[in-house]
C-alpha positions, 0 to 999 in steps of 0.5 A: 500500500505504501508503495502505491502511495509513493508512486502516486506522490511521485507522479503528482510531484512530476506533474507539478514540476512539469505543469502536466501529467507525465503520461509517457513515464506512466505508460512506460512504467505500466508497460513494464509492469504488464510485461512482467505480469504476463511473463510471470503467469505464462510459466515459460523459462526465460530463454524460451520466453525470449524465443517466443517474443522474438518469433512474434516480433520478427515478422513485423520487423522484417516487413518494415525493413523490406517494405517501409524502410527509407533505405536499402539494406545495402546502404549501410556500412560494415560498422553500422551492421556491427553496431546493430549486432552489438545493440542486439546483444545489449538488448538480449542480455538483460531480457532473460534477467528481467524475466527471471526477476519478474518470476521472483517478485513483481515488486522488484519490477513495479513502479517503485523501481522507477525512482530517480 
């Protein structure tokens, strides 16, 4: 209960300082909460869960790259391809860790972890 009150106080203070409600911050925190809740209730291991997520997202990414991207895949340099691969690793490593923490306790990934 105290956790919820602290979160509401934080959003009130952010809104008072900004002059409007921080809707993007709220939406980001809520999306992580729902992601953690879904991962906790599905019951898959973190590696299988990440494989399913990648399988769901990949077709949309490929469709975008083929049909809607403003540049061709041949327009990128080797350095840009290497940076893209490194960014994939930088994203893929924390995801299984986040999934395991979400299985352990949703409190660890709830609003309270977004304090500056």
